[in-house]
C-alpha positions in Angstrom: 0.1 0.1 0.1 1.3 3.3 -0.6 1.1 6.3 1.4 -0.8 9.0 0.7 0.6 12.3 0.2 1.2 14.4 -3.0 4.1 13.7 -5.0 5.3 16.7 -6.0 9.6 16.6 -7.6 12.1 18.6 -5.6 12.7 21.1 -8.3 15.7 23.7 -7.9 12.9 26.3 -8.4 11.3 25.5 -5.8 14.2 27.4 -3.7 13.1 30.4 -5.2 9.8 30.6 -5.3 10.0 29.2 -1.8 12.3 32.0 -1.6 10.0 35.1 -3.4 7.2 34.1 -1.8 8.2 34.0 1.7 11.4 35.9 2.0 10.9 38.7 -1.2 12.1 41.2 0.7 15.3 40.0 2.2 18.7 41.3 0.5 20.9 39.7 -1.9 24.3 41.9 -1.9 27.0 41.7 -4.7 30.6 42.9 -5.0 31.7 44.2 -8.4 35.2 43.1 -9.2 36.4 46.8 -9.3 35.3 46.7 -5.7 31.5 47.9 -6.0 28.5 47.2 -3.5 25.6 46.5 -4.8 22.0 45.5 -3.6 18.9 43.3 -4.8 16.5 41.0 -3.3 15.4 37.8 -3.8 12.4 39.4 -5.3 13.6 40.8 -7.6 16.4 38.1 -8.7 13.5 35.6 -9.0 11.4 37.9 -11.7 14.8 38.1 -13.6 15.3 34.8 -13.3 12.2 34.2 -15.5 13.4 36.6 -18.1 16.5 35.0 -18.5 14.5 31.3 -18.2 12.5 33.2 -21.5 15.3 34.3 -23.1 16.8 30.6 -23.3 13.8 29.5 -24.5 14.6 32.1 -26.9 18.0 31.3 -28.2 16.4 28.0 -29.2 18.2 25.6 -25.9 16.7 22.6 -25.6 15.6 20.4 -22.8 19.1 19.2 -20.7 21.3 21.5 -23.0 24.2 22.7 -20.6 24.5 26.0 -20.2 28.4 27.3 -19.0 29.1 29.9 -17.0 33.1 31.5 -16.1 31.9 33.9 -13.5 32.7 35.0 -9.5 30.3 34.8 -7.2 27.2 37.3 -8.0 23.5 38.3 -8.8 24.1 37.0 -11.8 25.4 34.3 -12.0 23.1 33.6 -9.1 20.0 34.2 -11.9 21.7 32.0 -14.1 22.3 29.0 -11.7 18.1 29.1 -10.8 17.1 30.1 -14.9 19.0 27.1 -16.8 18.0 24.3 -14.5 14.6 25.9 -13.3 13.9 26.1 -17.2 15.6 22.1 -17.8 18.6 23.5 -18.6 21.5 21.7 -16.7 24.1 24.9 -14.8 27.8 23.9 -16.0 30.1 26.2 -13.6 33.8 26.5 -15.4 36.2 26.6 -13.0 38.5 30.2 -14.3 41.5 29.2 -12.4 42.3 25.9 -14.5 44.8 26.3 -17.5 42.8 27.6 -21.0 43.5 24.0 -22.1 41.4 22.5 -18.8 38.7 25.0 -19.9 38.8 24.3 -23.2 38.6 20.9 -22.5 36.0 21.3 -20.3 33.6 22.9 -22.4 33.9 20.6 -24.9 33.7 17.3 -23.2 30.0 19.1 -21.7 28.6 20.6 -25.3 28.0 23.6 -23.2 25.5 25.3 -26.1 25.4 28.8 -23.6 28.4 30.2 -22.6 27.9 32.9 -19.8 31.1 35.1 -19.4 31.3 37.4 -16.6 33.4 40.6 -18.7 36.8 40.7 -17.0 36.8 37.4 -18.1 35.6 37.8 -22.2 39.5 38.1 -23.2 40.0 34.0 -21.6 37.4 33.4 -23.5 38.1 35.1 -26.3 42.1 33.0 -26.4 39.7 30.0 -26.5 37.9 30.6 -30.0 37.7 28.2 -32.2 38.6 25.4 -29.9 34.9 25.6 -27.7 33.0 23.9 -31.0 29.5 23.9 -29.5 28.9 27.2 -28.0 27.0 29.2 -30.2 26.6 32.4 -27.6 28.6 34.2 -25.3 26.9 35.6 -23.5 28.5 38.8 -21.5 27.1 39.4 -17.6 26.8 42.9 -18.2 25.1 46.1 -19.1 26.0 47.9 -22.9 29.2 49.1 -21.1 30.7 45.9 -20.3 30.9 45.3 -23.9 34.3 44.3 -26.1 34.2 47.1 -28.4 35.3 44.6 -31.0 35.5 40.3 -30.3 35.7 37.3 -32.0 33.7 35.4 -30.5 30.5 33.8 -32.2 27.2 35.1 -31.3 28.2 37.5 -28.4 25.6 38.5 -26.4 25.1 42.0 -23.9 23.3 39.7 -20.6 21.3 42.7 -19.3 19.7 43.5 -23.0 18.4 40.1 -23.1 16.3 40.6 -19.8 15.0 43.8 -21.4 13.7 42.6 -23.7 12.0 39.7 -22.3 9.0 39.8 -19.1 8.7 38.1 -16.2 6.0 36.1 -17.0 6.8 33.2 -16.8 6.1 29.4 -16.0 8.8 27.2 -14.5 8.1 23.4 -16.1 7.1 20.4 -13.6 10.3 19.2 -14.8 11.3 14.8 -13.3 12.7 15.5 -9.7 15.1 12.9 -10.7 16.3 15.1 -13.9 19.7 16.6 -14.5 20.4 20.0 -13.0 23.8 20.3 -12.5 27.4 20.0 -14.1 30.6 20.5 -11.3 33.9 19.0 -13.3 36.3 18.0 -10.9 39.9 19.5 -10.0 41.3 17.3 -12.7 44.9 17.7 -9.7 45.6 13.7 -10.5 44.1 13.7 -14.2 41.8 15.3 -16.6 38.8 16.8 -15.1 35.9 14.5 -14.8 32.1 15.4 -14.7 29.9 14.8 -12.1 26.4 15.2 -13.3 23.3 16.6 -10.1 20.1 15.7 -9.9 17.3 18.7 -8.9 16.6 16.4 -6.1 20.5 15.6 -5.1 20.7 19.0 -4.9 17.3 19.7 -3.2 18.2 17.0 -0.6 21.8 18.4 -0.4 20.8 22.3 0.7 17.8 20.6 3.3 21.0 18.6 4.7 23.2 21.8 5.3 21.3 23.3 6.8 20.5 21.7 10.0 22.2 22.6 12.6 24.3 19.9 13.2 25.6 21.3 9.7 26.1 24.6 8.8 22.6 25.1 10.5 21.4 28.1 8.0 17.9 30.2 9.6 16.1 33.1 8.2 18.1 35.9 11.0 22.0 35.1 9.5 24.0 36.7 6.9 26.0 34.1 4.6 29.0 35.2 2.8 29.6 32.4 0.0 33.6 32.4 -0.2 33.7 29.4 -1.6 33.3 30.1 -5.3 30.4 29.2 -7.4 32.6 27.5 -10.0 33.5 25.2 -6.9 30.9 22.1 -6.4 28.0 24.9 -6.5 29.9 26.6 -3.8 28.9 24.3 -1.4 25.5 24.3 -1.7 25.2 27.4 0.3 23.4 29.6 -2.2 20.6 26.7 -2.6 21.3 26.5 0.9 20.4 29.7 1.6 17.5 30.9 -0.4 15.2 28.0 1.3 16.1 29.0 4.8 16.0 33.2 3.6 19.2 33.7 4.2 20.5 37.3 3.1 23.6 36.3 0.7 26.2 38.5 0.1 28.2 37.9 -2.5 32.7 38.9 -2.5 32.7 38.8 -6.3 36.4 37.9 -7.4 38.5 40.3 -4.4 39.8 37.7 -1.6 42.2 38.8 0.2 42.2 39.1 3.6 41.0 43.7 4.0 38.4 42.8 0.9 36.9 40.0 2.7 37.4 41.8 6.8 34.9 44.9 5.0 32.6 42.9 3.6 31.9 40.5 6.5 31.9 44.3 8.9 29.6 46.1 6.5 27.0 42.9 5.7 27.0 42.0 9.3 27.6 38.3 8.5 27.2 36.0 10.7 28.6 32.9 8.3 30.4 32.3 5.8 32.9 29.1 4.9 35.4 29.1 2.2 39.0 26.9 1.8 41.9 27.3 4.7 43.5 29.1 2.4 41.5 31.8 1.8 41.1 32.4 6.0 45.0 32.3 6.4 44.5 35.4 4.5 41.9 37.0 6.4 43.1 35.4 9.5 46.4 37.4 9.0 45.3 41.3 7.9 42.7 40.8 10.9 45.9 39.6 14.0 48.0 41.8 12.5 45.9 45.1 13.4 43.7 43.9 16.1 40.6 44.2 14.0 37.7 41.6 15.7 35.7 39.7 13.6 31.8 40.2 14.5 29.4 39.6 13.9 30.8 36.5 11.9 29.7 33.2 14.8 30.2 30.4 12.3 33.3 29.6 9.3 32.8 26.4 7.5 35.8 24.9 6.2 36.6 21.9 3.8 38.2 21.6 0.5 41.6 20.4 2.3 42.3 19.8 6.3 42.0 22.2 8.6 45.1 22.7 10.9 44.6 22.5 14.4 46.1 25.7 14.7 43.0 27.8 12.5 39.5 26.1 15.2 42.6 28.5 17.6 43.0 31.4 15.7 38.9 31.9 15.2 38.4 30.7 18.7 40.8 33.3 20.0 38.5 35.9 17.4 35.3 34.4 19.2 34.7 32.6 15.9 33.1 28.9 16.1 34.6 26.1 13.2 32.7 23.6 11.6 35.2 21.8 10.0 33.8 19.6 6.9 34.7 17.3 4.5 33.4 16.5 0.9 34.1 15.9 -3.2 33.1 17.1 -6.1 30.7 13.7 -6.1 29.3 13.8 -2.9 27.4 17.6 -3.3 29.5 18.0 -1.9 29.5 18.4 1.9 29.1 14.8 3.2 30.8 15.2 6.8 30.8 17.7 9.7 32.2 18.0 12.9 29.8 18.7 15.5 29.6 16.9 18.9 27.1 14.4 20.0 25.1 14.0 23.1 28.4 12.8 24.9 30.6 15.1 23.7 28.6 18.4 24.8 31.1 19.0 27.8 34.8 18.2 26.6 37.0 20.1 28.2 38.4 22.8 25.8 41.3 20.4 25.1 39.5 17.2 23.9 37.3 19.3 22.2 39.8 20.7 19.6 41.6 17.1 20.2 37.4 16.5 18.7 37.9 19.1 15.9 40.8 18.4 13.9 38.8 15.2 12.9 36.3 15.3 10.0 33.2 14.5 11.2 30.1 12.2 11.2 28.2 11.3 8.7 25.1 13.3 7.8 21.8 12.4 7.5 21.6 10.8 4.4 25.6 9.7 4.1 26.3 6.0 4.9 30.0 5.2 5.3 32.9 2.5 5.2 36.6 2.0 5.4 38.3 -0.5 4.1 41.3 -2.1 3.9 42.9 -4.1 1.1 41.4 -7.3 1.2 37.4 -4.7 1.4 37.2 -6.2 4.9 35.5 -3.7 6.4 38.4 -1.8 9.7 38.1 -1.4 13.2 36.1 1.7 14.0 38.1 1.8 17.0 40.0 5.2 16.5 43.4 3.9 15.0 43.4 1.1 12.0 43.4 2.9 8.8 40.7 1.9 5.8 40.2 3.4 1.7 37.0 5.5 2.5 33.4 4.5 0.6 30.6 6.4 0.6 27.1 6.4 -0.2 24.2 8.3 -1.1 21.1 9.9 -2.8 23.4 13.0 -2.6 26.5 11.0 -3.9 27.5 10.3 -7.9 26.7 6.5 -8.8 29.6 7.2 -12.0 30.7 10.2 -14.0 29.1 12.4 -17.0 30.1 10.1 -19.9 31.7 7.5 -18.7 29.8 4.1 -17.8 33.6 2.9 -16.1 35.5 4.4 -13.5 37.8 2.2 -11.5 35.7 5.3 -8.4 33.3 3.2 -8.8 34.2 -0.6 -9.1 32.5 -1.2 -5.6 28.7 -2.0 -6.2 26.8 0.3 -5.4 29.6 2.8 -3.0 31.6 5.4 -4.8 35.7 5.1 -3.6 36.9 8.1 -2.8 40.6 7.9 -2.2 41.0 9.1 1.2 42.9 6.8 3.5 40.6 7.5 7.4 40.3 5.7 10.7 36.8 6.3 12.7 36.0 6.4 16.3 33.9 4.8 18.1 31.2 7.5 17.9 31.9 7.3 14.2 33.5 10.7 13.4 36.2 9.9 10.4 39.7 11.5 10.4 41.1 12.2 6.9 44.8 11.0 7.5 45.6 11.1 4.2 44.8 10.8 0.6 45.8 6.9 -0.7 48.2 8.8 -3.0 50.2 11.3 -0.3 50.3 8.6 2.2 53.7 8.2 3.0 55.0 4.0 3.3 58.8 4.5 5.5 60.4 1.6 6.6 57.3 -0.2 5.9 55.3 2.1 8.5 53.0 4.7 7.3 53.1 8.4 7.7 50.2 10.4 7.1 51.7 14.2 5.4 48.8 15.8 7.6 49.2 14.7 11.0 53.1 16.6 10.1 51.7 19.7 8.2 49.3 20.0 11.1 52.0 20.2 13.5 54.8 22.3 11.7 51.6 24.8 11.2 51.9 25.5 14.6 55.2 27.0 15.1 54.8 31.3 14.4 57.5 31.4 12.2 55.6 28.4 9.3 52.9 30.6 7.4 51.8 27.0 5.4 53.3 23.7 5.4 53.2 20.3 2.7 54.5 16.9 3.4 55.7 14.5 0.3 57.5 11.9 0.2 60.9 10.8 -1.4 62.6 7.5 -2.2 65.0 6.3 -0.6 67.0 3.5 -0.7 67.1 1.7 2.5 63.2 2.5 3.8 61.6 2.7 0.5 60.1 6.5 1.2 61.0 9.5 4.0 59.1 12.3 4.5 60.3 15.6 3.1 58.9 19.1 4.4 57.8 21.9 2.1 57.2 25.1 4.7 56.5 29.4 3.8 57.4 31.6 6.5 55.7 34.6 7.7 57.3 37.8 6.2 61.2 38.8 8.2 60.8 35.6 10.3 62.7 32.0 9.9 62.5 28.2 10.6 65.6 25.8 10.1 65.7 22.1 10.6 66.9 22.6 14.4 63.5 24.4 14.5 62.1 21.5 13.6 63.7 19.1 15.4 62.5 20.5 18.8 59.2 21.4 17.0 58.5 17.8 16.3 60.7 16.4 19.0 58.0 14.8 21.9 55.6 14.8 19.2 55.4 11.3 17.0 57.6 8.0 16.4 61.1 9.5 16.1 61.2 7.7 12.6 58.3 10.2 11.5 60.2 13.2 11.5 61.3 14.6 8.7 65.1 15.1 8.2 64.5 16.8 4.8 63.8 20.6 5.1 62.9 22.9 2.1 61.8 26.1 3.2 60.8 28.2 -0.2 58.9 31.3 -0.9 55.9 29.5 -2.2 54.7 27.1 -2.6 52.0 25.6 -6.1 48.4 25.3 -5.4 45.5 24.4 -7.4 42.8 25.9 -8.2 40.3 25.4 -5.9 43.1 26.6 -3.7 44.1 23.6 -2.3 47.7 23.0 -2.0 49.1 20.6 -5.2 50.9 18.1 -4.0 51.0 16.5 -7.3 53.3 19.5 -8.5 55.3 20.1 -4.7 56.5 16.2 -6.0 58.4 17.6 -8.5 60.4 19.9 -6.3 61.6 16.6 -4.5 
């Protein structure tokens, strides 16, 4: 016997409809590339999204056509999010920080029919002209003043002119909730980027999941600043979750330096934000050097790579709680968050910090397990290492355009490539990426653990550990550090820092002090490039 409830599909357009009807006057603020700040509302975003959906119809885009974007976090990008997905097309966000070769390959692989581009990124697209065969129109996301005086791009159109030619009367189609709505590609640090095709159902469920108190805890009284780019796994779902909750949304544009972020936080009253550790390092350095406050920020989500415990302490000193999180493009992305359980609510500060270094426990709908070399489940004792597998309604079942990949070799599960421990309370700690863990003398060394200790030294701004070949031990760790301006860090400092912290055989004896370390297009340390520096 089936239940007798209404079968109403979970659609991206339903998020926008709710934001318009229940929170239509809530502000959506943006900052442009020049630093200018403007504001609109969810009601106006909804109206303009309907106009844009009509424009996509007029351009002749079929259902499931891919609508590409090369853009920073702004209100027009938000409108494309809703207009493309809500009208039955697929919003494909492209990372402008990738190499031109990768961008051209991704746009071609996705089969983008139209490309929406921020004015400042038009030269990048012009350089790729002729290498994106299916793109029949490029829309510059601005007014007439943003249009280039001359361009060889096909079908160059003005965003505001497109919208001005349409009225706002548009009925969002009743789509199948399993229909595709978004497409994102992995950062490609271990090979060619791979596409992950999200459904309306998975996107809505993910937004609901991260909104709960043990996720990021969105509410209508929050002001949310997605520092994580909208081209990085849909800004971790923050634009959808903020609109769903009716929270004020602040879009920072391309300027993510410490001074710019702090100014926007204080000006707009940001209470919740999220991004990768690299960005927060710049903000913390800027704030601490000037004795500034971060109020009214209460919570900051940190993911993309492991959050060093010292960063959690620095935020705590400013009255800000860190929500350590883990996820991947393939998991929509947020799958695990670090929030204490009932039995841990009264932990002493030192014990709470020890717990906070872990990525956390699965959100509802996410199942995970750690397995050994033969596929056997490892003990959930917080000590045994295993390869992490995940599954759930917001986890990919395959890559776009590919029917076979070793990551999906275990039926019904996705192999993340992470080596983890799981404790009795279900908290996951990423020991390392499978490709980054160091095997020395038959024993495993976690590069993340060594990096976190190095980052505790006042002179160290950034640290990375990779393996080098060793004729006796197989592999030995090499520690690369970038020092704080004017500070020094030498082998003697390294030896004293690690003394008594880890077993002697784990301590690096090879130190390289460098002026900078390479990062991926999503702000993570580029371990493959660092290994080439050994």
